[in-house]
N, C-alpha and C positions, 0 to 999 in steps of 0.2 A: 294339540291335533294338528296335523300338517294340512296346509290349506290344499284344496283340489287346483290341478292344473288348470281347470276350465274357469276359474274365478276371474271375472273381469275380461273374458275372451270372446264370448260368445257374440256373434252378430246380432245386430237389432233390426227387426223387419216388421211392418205393419201386418197384422193378421187377426182374423175375427176369431181365432181358436186360441186359447190360452196354451202357454208353452211351458213344460217344466224346466226349471233351471238345470237340474241334474239329469238330463235325458242321456240314454245309453250311448246315443250316436250324436253329439252336439254338433252344431255348425259354428266352427270357430271363424273368426273375422280375420285372423292373422295368419293362417297357415294354408299351404298349397292343398287344394282339394280336386278329387277326381269324382266325377258324377257318370255314372255308368248306366245306360239304358239297355236293357237286356230282358228277354224272355226268360232266363234262367238267372235270377238275382242269388239263388242258393249258391251258386257256383263261386261267389265272392265272399271273403277276400281270397280264398284258394291259396296259392302259393305267396300271395301278397302278406298274409297273416303269418308267415314265417321267418326266421331269421332277421336280419336288419331292418328289411322293410316292415315285418311284422312289430318288432320292437318300436320302431318309429312311430307306427300308427298307435300302438298304445301309449305311447309318450306324448302324442298329440302334435308330433311335429308335420303331420299331414293328416288328411280326412278322406274317407272313402265312403261314397252314397250311392246306393242302388236306385233305380227307378224301374219298378215292374212294368214291361210294356203291356202284358195282358190286363193290368187294370185300366188300361185306356183302349181296350178291345171294345168291338161293335156287336150289339145284341146280347141275347141271352148267354150264347156260348163264347162271349168276350173274343170274337174272330179279330185277328189282326193282318190277315192277308187275303188275297183274292188272286183270281186267274189273270195272266199278263193281258193287256190291251193288245190286240192283233193276234192274239194266239201264241201258242207256244207251250214247252214243257214248265212244270214246276209253278210256284206261287210267287207273288210280290207282295212285300209289307205295304199297307194301306198309308196314304198320305194323311188321312183324317184319323190315323191312329198313331203314327210316328209323329206327326205335328204337335199335338197337345202334350206328348210325352217330352218332346225337347223343350216345350214352353214350361213344363213344370220344372225341368233341370236348369233352365237358364233363368228363372226366377230368383235363383240363389248366385247367379253369376256377377262379378263385380271386375272392373278393371279388364285387363286382357285376358280373354277367357275363350279360347277357340273351341269349335264343335268338330270333332273327328269322326268319321266313318270308316271302320274297319272294313275295307274292301280290297280283293285282289288286283282292281283295275287302278287303284290309288297310287300316289307316289310312294317310293320306297323309304321306309322308316330307316332313320340312321343316328349316329351320335349326335349330329349337329342338331337333328330335331329334338332329341330328347333334352339337350342343353337349352334349347330355345323355349321347349315346354317348362322346364324347371324355372324359368324366369317369368312365366305367366303366374296370374293368381290362381289358376285352376284350369280344369279342362273338362269338356263334357264328351263322353265316347259312345257312340251308337253301335251297339253290336248287331250286326245284320244276320239273318237267316234266311232259309230258302232261296229263290233266284235274285234276291236283292230289295232295294228300297224304290218306291216311286221317285223318278228322277225330280219331280216338281219340289219334293222336301229339300232334297240337295241343292237345288237352285235357289229356293226361296230363303234357306237359313244360311246360304253361303258356306256349306259344309266341306271341309278338306277330307278328301279320301285318301286313307293311307294303308299302306301294304307292308307285311313282313317279308315278302318276297314273292317269287314266282310260282306260286302253288295256291290251291284252293282248300279251305278248310270248311267244316260244316257250319260254323259259326264264328263270331267276331271275338267270344268271350277270352279265349287264350291269348290272341293278338293284342286284345286290351291289356290283360294282364302283364304281358311282356313289356308293352310300351310304358305302362305306368310304373313297372319296376325300374326300367332303364331310366326313367325320369326322377323317381322319388330317390334313388341313391345319390344324384346329384343336388339334392337339397342340403341346405346347410344344417349341420349336426348328425345328420343321418350316418353319414360313414366315420368312424373313429379316427381315420387317417385321410385328410382332405388330399394328400399328394397321391393318393392310390388312384383318383380320378384322373390325375394328370399324365401319368405314365402307361396307363392301360391301353388296350387295343383301340384304334380308331379316334383317341382323344387329340392325336396330332397328325392324323391321317394316314398312319401305318399300323401294321398289327403288332401287338406287344412282343417284345423280345422274350426268349426262353427265361423261365425262373427255375432256381434250385435253391434248396435247403439240406439241413442235416439228414442222414450222415454225408461225410465228405466222400465217401465210395461205396457205391451200392451195386451189387451184381457185377463188380469189377469197372463200373463207370464212374470216373470222377466228376466233380465239380469242375468247370474250366478254371485254371489257374489264376486267370486275370481277376476272377470275382473274390478270390481268396488273397489277392496281393494288397488290398487297402488302399491301392491308386485310384482314387474317385475319378480323376480324369480319365483314365485308361478304361475304367469299368464303364463311364458315360459313353465313351467312344465305341467300346465293343458293343454295348446294348444297342446303340443306333445302328451300327452294322448289321448286327443282327436282325433287327427290325426291318431294315431295307431289304435285306436278303430273304426273309421269310414272306414279306410283302410281294416281293418281284416274283415268288415262287408260286405262291397261293392266290394272290389277289392283284395282279399287274395292273387292273382296271384303277386301282387306288393311286398308284403311281402316276398314271396318266391324268387323273384328277387333280393331284397335288402338283405335278410338275416336278416331280422328286427323280433325279436321275442319278444319284451317287448312292 
């Protein structure tokens, strides 16, 4: 009988409750973990359960745990929010609800383990942040709802606010899944070809060059001859020139950031 992948890998923590060795969602000590605090845990893994990230999740190359914010709610109705201090529209997630949820998630943290809050006012998520997260042992992601989270929570836990872009969504769950996906694919063993992450968009500060495959002619359009030449030096030169041209046309701000002028 083939031994389980979890054999010898589960983390050891002091607890008053016995834990099954073969639990459905074990806590591995040697793989990257995402812990998501959300009012909608049923939305996970969502797209993360499909394709390469889903296979990597099944293979134990990374772990996903959700923490239901409603379980930390106040009173009979498990309230998680209240009206804004000073008045105003909407509701704000309570510090005495979010705080304990973060404590529960961080009880499993080890090593470098940032806490991220999905927020439209946060720093823009980019490939560099994904690469940095992939070098951490894990990350806790707080998915906001309503008008946001009590500022005292953000200050107390030194939370980093992160945004996908200059727009507002109804909650942070989709943003969290996007950030996890961008990070997990950079983990060792997730992608079959490690070189794929080297040449793709944003890996070197430029947008990726155009890609082609068979057939050689489609709808009267041919694959650029240089790609069929077998001259790897000329192919590399052509791809770089195309990357620069595309970046200049579509994202000139990246050229300014990188100081790319040719």
